[in-house]
C-alpha positions as CSV (number, residue, x, y, z in Angstrom):
1,G,3.5,35.6,-9.9
2,S,2.1,35.4,-13.4
3,G,-0.7,32.9,-13.4
4,S,-4.2,34.1,-14.2
5,G,-3.7,37.8,-13.2
6,L,-2.6,38.0,-9.5
7,Q,-4.3,41.4,-9.3
8,D,-7.7,39.8,-9.7
9,R,-7.0,37.2,-7.0
10,V,-5.8,39.5,-4.2
11,A,-8.1,41.3,-1.8
12,F,-8.0,42.9,1.6
13,V,-9.5,40.7,4.3
14,Q,-11.0,43.8,6.0
15,T,-13.2,46.2,3.9
16,D,-11.3,49.1,5.3
17,P,-7.6,48.3,5.7
18,G,-7.2,51.7,7.4
19,Q,-8.6,50.1,10.6
20,R,-5.1,48.7,11.4
21,D,-5.6,45.3,9.6
22,A,-4.0,45.3,6.1
23,S,-4.1,41.5,5.8
24,I,-4.6,40.2,2.3
25,R,-6.1,37.1,0.9
26,L,-4.7,35.3,-2.1
27,A,-7.4,33.2,-3.9
28,D,-6.8,30.2,-6.1
29,L,-3.2,29.7,-5.3
30,Q,-1.0,28.3,-8.1
31,E,2.6,27.1,-8.1
32,S,3.5,30.2,-10.2
33,D,2.5,32.4,-7.2
34,T,5.6,31.2,-5.4
35,G,7.9,34.1,-4.6
36,T,8.8,36.9,-2.2
37,Y,6.0,39.3,-1.4
38,Q,6.6,42.7,0.0
39,C,4.1,44.4,2.3
40,R,4.6,48.2,2.4
41,V,2.3,50.1,4.9
42,K,2.4,53.8,4.9
43,K,0.8,55.8,7.7
44,N,3.1,58.4,9.3
45,T,6.2,56.4,8.4
46,V,6.7,53.5,5.9
47,A,6.9,50.0,7.3
48,V,8.1,47.2,4.9
49,H,7.9,43.5,5.6
50,E,8.8,40.7,3.2
51,V,7.2,37.3,3.2
52,I,8.4,34.3,1.2
53,V,5.5,32.2,-0.1
54,T,6.1,28.7,-1.5
55,V,3.2,27.0,-3.2
56,Q,3.4,23.3,-3.7
57,E,1.1,21.1,-5.6
58,K,0.0,17.8,-4.2
59,P,1.1,14.8,-6.4
60,A,-1.5,13.1,-8.6
61,A,-2.7,9.6,-7.6
62,P,0.1,7.1,-8.4
63,Q,-0.3,4.5,-11.1
64,C,1.1,1.1,-10.2
65,W,1.8,-2.1,-12.1
66,S,3.8,-5.2,-11.5
67,E,6.5,-6.8,-13.6
68,G,7.4,-10.4,-13.5
69,E,5.5,-13.7,-13.2
70,L,3.2,-14.1,-10.3
71,I,4.3,-17.6,-9.2
72,E,5.0,-18.8,-5.7
73,G,8.6,-18.1,-4.7
74,G,9.2,-16.0,-7.7
75,S,10.3,-12.3,-7.9
76,V,7.9,-9.5,-8.7
77,L,8.8,-5.9,-9.3
78,L,6.1,-3.4,-8.3
79,R,6.4,-0.1,-10.1
80,C,4.6,3.1,-9.2
81,F,4.6,6.5,-10.9
82,S,3.1,9.8,-10.1
83,R,2.9,12.9,-12.3
């Protein structure tokens, strides 16, 4: 991911990842962080694991308006749009 420097937003969950927990935390997730991440752990041998991360952004609040005359028995079109 490009975003605002992924390096600055990644940190190990444990202060010492040598204690068998190499979990990482991604801060301030952005849509541009979507991708395949590879975890490569090297102790005596090398273990590689791939994780696919998909970041989705929640839609903005919709804007709605009506088209047509508001008369009894008439037809009205309600339009809604979200960025």
